[in-house]
Structures are given as C-alpha cells and as structure tokens.
N, C-alpha and C positions, 0 to 999 in steps of 0.2 A: 480601570480598563479600558483600552483604547480599540476603537472600532478597524478593523483589518484597510488597508490601504485602498484594494478593490472596490470596498463599497463605500469608502467617504470618496471616491475621485470618480463614480459612477458617473456617464454622462448624463445629463438633464434633457438635451433637444438634439437634434440632428445635428448644429453646429458644430457640440463639442465633441462628436464621434469621428475618430480619426482612422484614417485605412481606410473608410469603406465609402467613398464617393460612388462606385458602381450602385451604390444601393440609394445612399441618403438623397442624390439627388432625383431620380424618378419616382421616389417618394413625396420628397417636398412638390415636385411640378403637383402629380397629382391632389395633393393636398390643396394647393393652392386652387386649382380648376376645380374641386369639389368632385373629382372621379373617383373615390375610393371603392374598391372592389368588397364584398363579403365577404375572403377569407384570403389569406397568405399562407404561406411557406416560405420561411427563412431557412436556409440550409448555411452548414459551411463548419471548418473547424471549432475544437472547443475555446471558450475564452476570446472570442474575435469581437461579439457583441449582439448576438442574435436576439438572446432573452431582453438585454438593455434597449434593443431597439424594437423590441414587441411592446414593451412600458413606452418608450418615446411615442410610439405610435398612437396608443389608447390615451397618451395624457393628449396628443395633436386632436384626437379625435371627440375628448368628451371635455376640453376646455372649455371656458365660459364664452371665449371668443372665437370660438372654432367652428367648424373642421379648421383648423391652423397650421402653415409649416412650423409654426414657432410658439410653444405654449407661453399663456403669459405668466405663469409660475405663482398666481397669487390667489386664485380660485380657489374653492375647495377640492374641486377635482385633481388639478395639478398638486395642491399640497400635499394632498393622501398618497399622489402616486410619484413623491419628492422622495430623496434618498432613504432620508430619517421617516419619513411619512407612514402611516400604519396600515397603510394599503386601500382600497376603495372595494365596497358589496358591487358594484358594479363591475369591476374587472376582478376575473377570476382565472387565477392562476393554478394549472392541474399538472404534478408530477404525471407523466403518462408513464413513467417507468413502474410506479405502483399501481395506477388507475389506468390499465390496459385491456381490460375484458369487457365482456357484453353487458354485463351489469353497470360497469361506469360508467358506459355509452350512453344507457338508456338512463341512467339518471342525469347525466348532463344534459340528455336531449328533452326531460322535464324540465328542467331548470330552466332553460334556453325559452322554454315557450313564452314564461310570466315578463313582464315588461320590468325594463330598469327601475331601480329604485330611486332616482335623482337624476342620475346623468341621461347625455344624451343616447349612447349607444352601451349595450350590455357586451362584454369582451371577456371572448375566452382565450385563454394563452396555455395552449400544452406544449410544456415544455419535454423534450425526449419524446416526441411524436414518434420516431421508429419503432418503439417498444410497444406500441398499441398493437394488438394481436389483430390479422386479419377479419375475424370475426365482429373484433370493437369498430372496426374502420367501415364494416359493411352495416354495423347497428346506426353510424352516425353518418352515413351515406346520404339518406334523403334528406336531413335537415340541413348538412352542409352544401348540397346540391339546391334547395331552396329554403334559405332559411328565412326566418322572421324580418320584418327590416328593422328592429332594434338589434340585431344580434350580427356580432362580428366575430371572426374566427381568424385566431392566427398560430399556426403550426411551427413550433421549432424543433430543426433534427441537424442530427450532424452526420445522419446516414440517408439522404432524401430517396436513394433508390428504393429502399424499403417501405417507403409510405406507397400504399397501395395506387396504381395507376389512374381509380375512380377517382381519387379524393386529390390527388396530385393535379389532374388536368381541372379542377373544379379553384384553383386557387392560382394567385399570382407568385409566382415562384420570384425569389432574390436569393443569388447567391452569394455569401460573403467569404470573405478570404483573410488569409494571414496579413497581419500589418507590416508594411517594407520596414527593414533593418532602418532606415533612414527616419521614417517619421518616427516610429518607435523612441528611437534613441535621443528624438528631441522632446517628446511627449515626458520619459523619464527623466531628462534633466530638469525641466518644469516641474514634475513633480517632488524630486528630491530638492530643489531649491524652495518651493511651497513648505515642507517639511522644516527647513531650515538646516539644511547638511549638506555636505559636500562630497566629492569621492575623487579618491587618488585615480591618477592616467590608467586606465586599460579598466576601471570598474565596470563603467554601464556598457563599452561593448560585451562583457563577459557574460553581463544580465541580458543581455538584447539576445546574444546566440544562446544562453541555458533556455531563454522563454521559445525559443521557435517560432517568432510572429504571434504570439499569443499574450493581449495584452494585459488579461487576468493573470497570468502565469508570471510576467514580468514586472507587475505590481506586489506581487505575493512574495518574489526573489528578491525587491529590492526591500519590502517591509523586514523581511526576513533578515538583512545586511544591516540595515538600520538599527533593529530591535537588540542585535549582538555587536554593537560597535559600541568600544568605550569613550569613544571622544565623537566631536560632529564631523568626523570626516572619516569614510567607509574606508579602510586599506587594503589596497591591493592584496598583499598576503593573506589577509582573513577572507575576502571573497573567492580565490583560489581555491584554497581550503575548501570552505562552503560549499563551492558548486562544483567541486571535483575536476577541475579544468587543470593540465599540466602550466608547471611555474615557468613564466618567460624566460628566466635564466636556465632551467634543465633542458628548454626546448631551443632555445641560442646554443647550449653547449652538443645537442644533436646534432644539428646544422652546421656546424664548423667543422665536426668530427666529419661529416659527408664530403666537406668541402676538402677537407685536408687528407683524406682517404684514410684517417688514423682509427685504426680498426680497434684499438685499447680505448681511447677516449668515447666511442661510440657504443663497445658493450659495457664499460661502466655506467654510462646513462641508463642502460636497459635495466642494469643494476639498481640502480639510485631508484628507476620507476617502480620495479618489481617489489623493494624490499620497505617502500614506503608506503605499498597495499594499495596503488593508485591501478585503476581499472584497466588492463592492457587496451581495451578495447577505446576509451577513452582516449587516453594517449594516443593510438594512433588517428584519431578523428581529430586530434589538436595537431598533429605531425602534418597530416594531410592539409588543413587548413595554414598552416604557416608555408608550406610550398607552394600552397595557391597565392597566398600575399606575393612570397617571392617571385612569382612567373608575374603577377600583375606588375610587379615593381620592374621587374626584367624587361616585361614588353611596354610599359608605357613612361617608365619613369616618375617623373613630379606629378604626372597626369593622373598616376594612380592614387594620388591623395581624394581624389573625389569621388571614389570606388571604395577605398580603405578609410570608412567614416568610424570618425570614433578614434583613432591612432595618434597617440601626441607626435609634436615632431621629434623627439628624440627615439622615438621606439621607430619611426618612419627611417629616419637615418642610420637605426641600425638594419632594416630590412633592407637599405640600397647597399649597405657594404655586404651584407652576405649574396645579395641577387648579384653583384657585380663577380663574387667567388667563382658562379657558376655559367654554363651556358645554357640557353631556351631547352636546346636539346636533353641536357642532364637533370632538370628540374621536371621535364616530362617525365622522363624515365624515372625518378625516384617518384614522384607521383603515381604512375603506374603501379610501383612495385608495393608502395603503401598501400593503394586500394586494393591490391589482391589480398595483403596480409591483413586488412581490414575484413575482410569477407572469409577468409579462411580462419580468421579468430573467431568466429561467431560460432565454429562446431568442432572448434580446437577444445581438447582437453589439458593441454599444458601452453597458456600462452605466453608464456616467457619464449619456449621456444622459437614461437612465433615471430615475435620482436628481433630474436637474434637471427633468424631467417632472414629476416628484412634487412638486417644490416650486412650481411653478408651477399645479398644480392647488392644492394646498392654501392657498397666497399669492394666490389669484384674487381680485378685488378684490368687494366685497358687492353692488355695482351689477351684477356679472356674475353672482353667485349667489342672487339674490332672486326670480327668477321661481320657482324651486319653492317658497318660502316662499308666495309669492303663489296658486299652485295650492293650497293648505291654507286659505287664507281663505276664509269664506262671502263672497255677492256677491249683493246687492239685485237683486232682482227685479224688472225693469219690466213690470209687466201690460200686455194689450193692451186697448183701448179696448171698452168694450162697445155702444157706437153708433155709427152714421155719421157721417161727419164732415157737419158743417153746411155747407149750399152757400150760398157766399158770391155777391152778384150781381159779375160782369164788368165792369171800368171798365176801358176801354182807355188804354194809356198815351199821355200828350201828348208828343209830339216837335216837334223845329224842322222836319223833314220832313215829308212826308206820302206817301214814296214806296210805302210798304210797310206800311201800318195794318190790315191784315186778317190778317198774319203775325202780328204784335203780340201782337193780339190773342188768336189762335189758341194762341200760345205761354203767354200768362199763362193760359189756360184750361186747357190740359193741366197746367201746373206745380200751381194749384189743385186741380186733380180727382186727379191723380196723387200729388201728396206734400202736402198741406194744412198749413198750419203749424199749431204750437202754440198760437197764442190764437185760432185759428179754430175748435178742434175741442173738443166738450166733453170735461168732465173725467173719464179713465179710472179705470174700476175694477178693482182691482188684485185678482187672481184669488188670489195669493199671495204673499205678500212674505217672503224670508230677508233680513233685516237684516243688516250688516256691520259688524262692530265698529268702533268711533270708531278712524281714524287719523290720525297727524300731519303733513295733508299741507297745502298749499298753497291759501289760499283762491282760490277759482274766482270771486270776483265780478267780477273785470275781465276774465274771458275769456269772449269772444262768439262765434257764430257763425262770423264774418268772420276772428276770431283763429285758429279752430280751421282756416276753410279756407284763411287763406293760409301756416299753419305746415304744412298734409298734405304737401306734395311732402318737404317736410325730413322728417316723422314718414316718409314711404316709403320713403325713402331711407336711414335708419339703420333701419328696420325691414328692409331690403334684405340689410345687413349682419349684423343679427345671426340672422335665420332666412328663407332663400330659400322657407321653404313657405311660412310665415306669410305673406311678401309677395306669394309668387303668386296669395294666396286673396285681400288684402286691397288689392292695386292698380288692380280693376277696380269697386272702392267708391266713393261720394261722400258728401260731408258734405251731409248736407240741415239740419239744425239742431242746435243745443248749449244745452242751458237746465236747469239745476239738475242738472248732472253729468251730465245723461245726451245720447249722444251718441248721433244718429237717421243712420244709413245707408243709405242706398239699395244695393239689392244688384239683380243683372238677372234674379235666378230664384231661385225655391228652391233650386234644387241649389247655388248660392252660397251661400245662408245656412246651408243645411249643411255645407259644408266650411270654412266659418269657426267654426262650433262646435265641428267633431271633427278638422280637419288639426292632430295633434299639438301641442294647443294655442295654435293660430293667435289665437284673441282674446285670451289672456294675455299674450300675446307682445305684439301692437297696445297691449293696456292699459296695460304695464309702457313700451313708449317714449314712449306720451303722457303719461306720471309725468313720466320723465325731459325730456320738452321742455315741457311745460307745467305740470308741479306739481300735476297733479289726478288723482285715479282714478276714471275714469268707467264708468259703466253704458251699456250697449248697450240700442238700438230699432233695431230691423230693419226695413225697408219694401221690398217686393218687387213689384217694375213689370214687368207682365207683359201682354202684349197678348190682348184678350178674345178668346174663339173666335168670339161673334157680333159683327157689327159695329154690328147695327141695336140693341143692347141697350145702356141706358144706366143700369141699375139698381147700386146700389152693392154691392159683396159685405160681408156681414161677418164684418169682421176674425176670425180666429181663430187659434189656437194650435195648434202642433204637438200633434199625440197624448203624446209623448215628457214635456210640460210638463202632464199634468193635475194628476198628483197632488204631493204637497208630498214624499214619499220621494224620489221620482225628480227633483224638483228640486235636491235637495239631494245626489244623487249627480252631478250634472253639475259640470265643473271650472268653467266658464264660462258660467253659465245666460245666452240669448240669447232674448228673446221677438219673434217674429215676426209682424208685424201685415202682413196683406194690403191692398195700395193698393186705391181703389177704381178701378173698370174706367173708363179715357177714351173716347172715342170713337176708330173704328179709325187715321181718320188722324190726329188730335190726338197718338195714344198711339204711333203709327210715328215721327211728325216728333220728339215728344220723346225718344224713346230713341236716334235717330241726333243730334241735337242736345247732350243732355245725359251720354249714355255715351258713346258714339264720337266726339263733338266734330265732328258734320259740321254746315256752313251750309246750310241752306234757299234753292234757287236758285228764285222764280217768274217764270216766263216771262210774255211778254206777252200779254196779252189779244187773241185773235182780233178 
C-alpha cells in the first residue's frame, strides 16, 4: 500500500515550501533573530500549507540546534516531526472542529501548565481554529494572553474573521495565499519526474487549473492520474475524462463554428456536450477560458507564451490561427455572452437551452448587431438656416372642375408657409458640422422624395419589428423632403422631436432601417408644425436650435444629433386645416354658402 503523494512530498523546512514567501521570509528572519512570539495565527485557503508551516515552525523551535530557521533533521525532535515520524509528546495537534467547547479549552489550559517532557517548548497547534466557540475562546483567553515561558500556540484557520478579536489581537497573523500557476506547474513537473512518470502535452495545465492553486489538491489529482494510468505516461484523453474538462477538439470545433458563423456546427457541438453527459457549467467555464486565451494571443502575439504556461508549440499555433480569425471586439463580445450564460446557468432548469441561447447570441447576423457600431460613428449635423424662408407668390392650381378652388388655394398656401421646399429657401448657414467618416453605401442619386414617401410604410413596418419604442416615436412623423442624403421630417410638436432624439436611440434604429431598405445613410432635419398663439400674427419665427446644440462639445456627446428647425407660423385657419389634413388624415368639408 502506497502513501499519498501529498504526504510523501510534504515540506520539512521553510525552504521547501513553495509560493508562500510572504510568510516564510519573515518567519525565518524572526527565528534567526530569536524574536519568536508566543502565539501565531496562520490563515488562508485549504491546501496551501498552513498546518505544514505550523509543524515546520515547531521543528525549528525544538530542534537541538535551534531555535533555527533550518532544522537539522537529525535530532530526536526533528525525526519525530518528519514526514514519516510518530510525532512528539511536546507538540500537540488538536482538531478544533471536534474539540471546540469550554471543557476542551479547560483541558488544554491544564495541560499547558506542565513543562515539556524533553524539548525546549510545549507547542499547541489548533487546526480549524474558527470552529472553536466564543465560550471556548474566552476560556483560552487568559493563557493565550499570558502563557508560561515554555508554551507556544499556533492557530490555523481558513476563516480568520471567525476567530474572536481578543484572541486575534494577541497573535502574529500570517496570511497564506493560493500558489501561482507557474510555480505549481513547475513543482508538479518535479514530482512527476521523481515518480518516474511523464505526461502528454496539456495534462499538467489541466491539473493546475483543477486544483485552483491548492498544492494538496494538485498532488491528490496527480496521484489519481498516475494510479489510473496504464503506462508510464499520463494520457491527455484520460485526464480530460477524469477531471471533467472539455476535450480540446470539441472546444476547437465550437470556436471554428463561431469564426465561420456556422450555426449547424455550433449546435452540433452543443448536442455532443449534452449527449456526453458533461456538465454545462464546466463547458462554459472551459469556453470562457479558451476565449480568454484567444484574446491574449490576439493582443500580445508570441509574447502571450509567457502568460499561457504549459501550452505546447502545436497548441499555441492552433490558438494563433483561431485568434487571427476574430477581431478583438468579436472576442470581447463572445466572452461577455459566455460570462452571462455562465451566470444564468446556475439557476437554469434546462442547461441545454442556455448553451443554445449562447450560440444564438454569438452567431447573430451582422445586420442585427450593427446598430451598436453605428452608435459609435460620428454623424454629420445639418444646421438650421439663419434666414426666414422666402415668400413665394401663390398660384392656384388648375383643375378640371372648379367646385372648390378656394380650398385648394388655402391648402397650397398653408403647405408653403409651414414646410417651404428646399429650392425656395436660402442656403442655410451651418452652425457646426461634424463630418462622418466615409462609408461604402449605395449611391443615392436615384432616391427622391417620392421614393422615400412610397417606401415609408414598409420602413415603419420593419421598424416596428426591430424596436417598438422607436416605432412609437416615428410613426406620427411625415416625410417632407429628401435631398443630398438629408431627410426632412415633420413632427407634430417639439416634444415629439425630443422623444425622437432620446428614446433609446430611435433615430439610430430608424437610420439603420432606412439604410437596409434604401441603401443610404441619411441625416435628419426636423421641422415642427405648431399652431400660433396669436391668430392675427403672420410674422415668421426665426428658426432656432435647442440649447443643447449650442456647443460643439455637447454636439459630439449626442448619439444621433438632430437639428430642430421651427416652421414659420401660418394663419390660424390654415394651420389647423393643415394639421387635420396632413397629420391626422382628415378631409375638409366646405358647407354651401348661405
């Protein structure tokens, strides 16, 4: 019968302890200077060397040549406290998880009074000290505060905050940490070589990752792999199956599917994961780890080898090829989607559904994900004109029938006053212009105002499918004019314009729909038709922009800058008739003259 690896390779001196220099260095200095405290508190994660360090400290204190920072290993005390030693009468290890009451504390206090049987100190090591009850700690408080000269206390715990403050304040506290992957990987390679075994590429990084930085866990896993190996070489396939990780080939299949936007391959890989009985959460953890590796390779190139320790040359070449098929932004988006799926899987009753939803998020068509990119693009701002629209003589329209000539003349006059045509207006002076970068879009020479008006119902229908909130803002608008990629829209009120600008990117969603339908990236000009306060006033209101468009810095902060141009005020009767006809779709009915 063999002894477990973590027992056979337990360190016997501070020099053999790996990854805990923040503890071993000050302790060795204190031992060399003979400034040893009467009580110590060792805290940290499980399997990182707390109890082992307590035994090493006991050897250093009771060594025949001590106190020393390096035990001789030859005296009776050192031999008794070695790996296979029987233990010493003067070094008492107590499991505080099962000896945590007041009676146990009183018994320890009575035993501490007696002098050591042979060695220099009587040392009490309390493992799992956080399990001691407050009453038990209070019973120990007096002797911990003022112990006899020959007594030393060493408390070891994973939860130092549960040790009462009166005890904790009377100890020297040394926090232990998880061992870094690089040091642990090197240490496991030494142990494997000492055992006369070797491992295929990729096996040792899996052991390090599964251990989580705990040396004891890593040695236990390595011992299990060695025991289950048919040969003197630990196979990668067996390690993957035993440790529960996702096989590298399956992981590469998923990554390739994401790169090729191949839904069939991605969903097939998900089916393989489920059919093999693998834990969905572990698969997501492995996928997130792989995406992280690809991000490092994409960002650092060959310099990523210094971070991705334990990965062979062939595996690194595969990572390089896969990373070159993605952009860093794509990898970041995939990592965020995987992280979200990982958190959702914890409470999900159907893990397969979460994996398939992840594939759907990552494989979403570019057309469905491009809105976020458009939000980041600067947009040209169409400035308001500084002069009032020129008044044009009204010519009544010629018709075959003369039943309602006055009505048609009034309509024409109202339209010209509320929404003057571009060719009748003076050239506007731009307050400030933010020029958008050139984009390869379809030329808009053949797109006219009539084209946009005829396509407007289809545009609104598509907009409703993509964003109900954007549709709710845009469906009341009317297309007035389209010229030089500038779309002029008529709004019923200033509030509608504000909602168009701020309602969760309604302007950008509409711009994207127009781009898909007509192949042109439009800029907006907004006009507001408002009834005048004083019907007799016919003065033209000078168009003004909202206050938030007065500075260039604030202009750049807007996602979709929209310049608001107030329409000139028509007469009361004409304005009311225009709103009823153009906005609400009503038909005016003229009564017969008396």
